[in-house]
N, C-alpha and C positions, 0 to 999 in steps of 0.2 A: 504494500500500500504506500502510495506516494503522498507527501505533504503538499498542500497547496503552495503555489509560487509565492503568494502573499506572505505566508508564514516564514518561508525561507528568506525573503527580502527583509522582513522585520527582524529576524534573528541576526542576519548579517549586519544590518544597520546598528542594532543595539550592541552587539559584540564589538563592532568597529568603534563605536563611540566610547565604550569602556576601555578598549585597548588604547585609543588615542589619548584619553584622559590619563591613563596609567603612564604612558610614555612622557607626557608633559609633566605630570606630578613627579615622576622619578627623576626627571632632569633637574628639578629644583634642588634636589639633594646635592647637586654639583656645586652649589654655592658654599657648601660647608667642607669641600675637599681642599686639602692644602695645595693641590696642583692647579687651583682655579686660575683662569686668565680672563681678560676682557674678551667678550664674545663678538664676533663679526656679525654684521647685519645679514640675516638669512634670506633676504628678498630674492637674491639671485638663484637660490636653490629651488624655487618654485617655477619650474619650467616643464614643458612637455616631455623632454628627454628624461629628466629625473623621475617624474611621476609615472610616465609610461614604462620606463625601464624597470623601476621597482615593481610595478604592477605585473608586468610580464614575468619577471624573475620569480615572483611569488606564485603566479598562476601555473607556471610550468611544473614545479614539484607538486603543487596543490592538485593537479589533475590526477595524481596517483591515489587520491582519496576515492576516486570514482563517484564523486558526489559534488554537484555544482555548488551546493551550500558551503561546503568546507573549502573547495578550491577558490571560490570568490573571496571568502573570508581571509584565506591565506594571502591572496593578492592584495586585498585592502590593507591588511595588517602590515605587509611589507612596505607599503607607501607610508602608512601612518606612524611608523617608528620615527620618522623625521619630525613629528610634532615636538620632539625634544628640542628642536631649534627655536621654538617659541620663546624660550627663556631669553634669547638674545634680543628680542623685541623690547625687553625691559632694561636693556643696557646694563646688565649686572655682570659681575665677575663670577664665573662658574667653570666647572670642568665640562668641556664640550662633549657631545655625543654620548651622554650617560646611558641612553637606551640601547646603545650598540654594545651591550654587555651580557654576560651569562647571568648575572644577578637579575637584570631586568627580565630576561627570558623566563627565569624560574618564577619570579613574582607574578608575571603576567599569566603563566600557566595556572598557578594556584588561584589567583583572583578570578580569572575567567571560569575555571571549573567550579569554584564555589558559587559564583553567581548564576551560571547557566546550566549546571548539572555536574555533580561530582563524578559521574561515570562517563562524561562526555570526553573521552580520551582523544577523539579527533580534534576537538577544539583546542585542547592543550597542545597537541601536535602541530596544529595550525599556527599557534603562537610561537613555538620554538622554531618551526620551519620558516616562518616569516622573518624572524631575526636573522637566521642563517642566510636566507635568500637576499635579504637587504644587504648584509655584509658582502655577499657574493657580487651583487651589482655594483656596490661602491668600489670594490676592489677591481672588478672588470673594467669599469668606466674610468678608472684612474682618478677617482674622486678622493684621493688621499686615503689609501688603504691603511689608515691608522685608527685603531679603536681601543677604548679603555675596557677591554674584554673582562678584566678581572676586578673592575671597580665594585665595591668600595674597598676591597682588600689591597689592591694595587692600583693607584690612580693614574699611572703613566700609560700612554697609548702604546699598543703593540703594533708593529708594522708588518704588513703582508705585501709581497710583490703582486703585481697585476695577474700573473699566471695562477695564483692561488684561488682565484674566483671559482674555479671548477670544484675545488674541495669543499667550499662552503655550500655550493649548490647541490653537490652530491650528498652532503650530510643532510641537507634539508629533505631531499628525496628519500634518503634512507630512513629518516624519522617517520615520514608520512607512510612509506611503504610498510614499515614494521607495525605501525598502529593500524593501518588498514587491514593487514593480515590478521592481527589480533582481534579486531572488532568483528571481522567476518567469521572467524572461528567461534567466537562467543555467540554470535547470532545463530550459527548452525547448531551449536549445542542446545540453545534454548528451543529451537524448532524441533530438535530430536526428542526433547522431553515431553 
């Protein structure tokens, strides 16, 4: 039985708004990091190349969900990670790109699953895969492949060469594929009972 398209659209919009708010809120923690710096105006980062690239990079591994609902959510999440740039609008000193980190990925998984369903493993996988896909596109596009991956434990950016984009994208695909297989096996077991 399929869900109505309206329900999928509402889910995607609600989950995307929560993810966007999480990314923006998490970035405010950068004001308290000892490595904080004056942030540049993010206006140039809002262009079709950036938005479209992140969306496509999120949709590609998202397709492995075999569900439009989760594929689109992954694509949107991959774009919305850059809401962490909003802190620059306030002209504050902070650590840039806070949401480009493992800690943000973990927090977003937990919060999204608490809000939208504790057993919605695909939503958690979408959040993690979106972070990985976002890092992949940033690395691929040469947008300064430096990320504070280990923040808040280590606030310095870790650099990745442009060729490493494939490893981030492959990791995103592997996360989604593993969760898709797990969810399919669970649903088969439930049908067998």
